[in-house]
C-alpha positions in Angstrom: -29.3 19.7 -32.3 -29.7 23.5 -30.8 -33.5 25.5 -30.7 -33.0 29.2 -32.7 -35.2 31.5 -33.9 -35.5 32.9 -37.6 -35.7 36.6 -38.1 -39.0 36.5 -39.1 -39.6 34.4 -35.4 -40.3 31.6 -36.9 -38.4 28.5 -34.6 -36.0 25.8 -36.0 -33.8 23.4 -35.2 -30.3 23.0 -36.2 -27.7 20.2 -36.1 -24.7 22.4 -34.8 -22.2 19.7 -36.5 -22.9 21.5 -39.6 -22.0 24.6 -38.6 -19.1 26.2 -40.5 -19.0 29.8 -39.4 -21.2 32.3 -37.7 -21.0 36.0 -38.4 -23.0 39.3 -37.1 -23.7 41.8 -39.9 -26.0 42.9 -37.9 -27.9 39.5 -38.0 -26.3 36.8 -37.3 -25.3 34.5 -40.0 -25.0 31.0 -39.9 -23.1 29.1 -43.2 -23.6 25.6 -42.7 -20.8 23.2 -44.3 -24.0 22.4 -46.9 -23.5 25.8 -48.2 -26.8 26.7 -46.7 -27.3 30.0 -45.1 -29.6 30.9 -41.9 -30.3 34.1 -40.6 -31.1 33.9 -36.5 -32.1 36.4 -34.1 -29.9 35.3 -31.3 -26.4 36.7 -31.4 -22.8 34.3 -32.3 -22.3 34.5 -28.6 -26.1 32.9 -27.5 -25.8 30.4 -30.7 -22.4 29.4 -29.3 -23.6 29.1 -25.8 -26.0 27.0 -26.9 -23.8 25.0 -28.5 -21.7 24.0 -26.0 -25.0 23.1 -23.5 -26.0 20.6 -26.2 -22.3 18.9 -26.2 -22.3 18.7 -22.3 -25.8 17.3 -22.2 -24.6 14.8 -25.3 -21.0 14.0 -23.4 -22.6 13.5 -19.8 -25.4 10.9 -21.1 -22.3 9.1 -22.7 -20.4 9.6 -19.7 -23.5 8.1 -17.3 -24.0 5.2 -20.0 -20.4 3.8 -19.9 -20.1 4.5 -15.7 -19.5 1.0 -13.8 -23.0 0.3 -11.6 -22.6 1.0 -7.9 -22.5 -2.4 -6.8 -19.6 -3.1 -9.4 -17.5 -0.5 -7.7 -18.2 -1.4 -4.1 -17.5 -4.9 -4.9 -14.1 -3.8 -6.5 -13.3 -1.4 -3.3 -13.3 -4.0 -1.4 -11.2 -6.4 -3.2 -13.9 -9.1 -4.5 -14.0 -9.9 -8.4 -16.4 -8.5 -10.5 -19.4 -11.3 -11.4 -18.9 -12.7 -14.4 -21.0 -12.0 -17.3 -24.1 -14.4 -17.3 -23.0 -15.7 -14.1 -26.3 -16.5 -11.4 -25.7 -14.2 -8.5 
């Protein structure tokens, strides 16, 4: 989701996955996969930058969730077997 500003200065949050294409005519016109058209004050480059920033945050969060805890990395480096799920330590 990205925060944008309509031409009348009203803020909106847009699901960037629904963007089909962006045009500058000179207003920035965003066409969604639903057929809806949204005109915003931001340039096409600013919209794209916000999409990239949003997706980086999403993928970084996923990476953090799937990383091993530091103690598991340390024990693996020392050659110890990882603890069994449910085993008491």
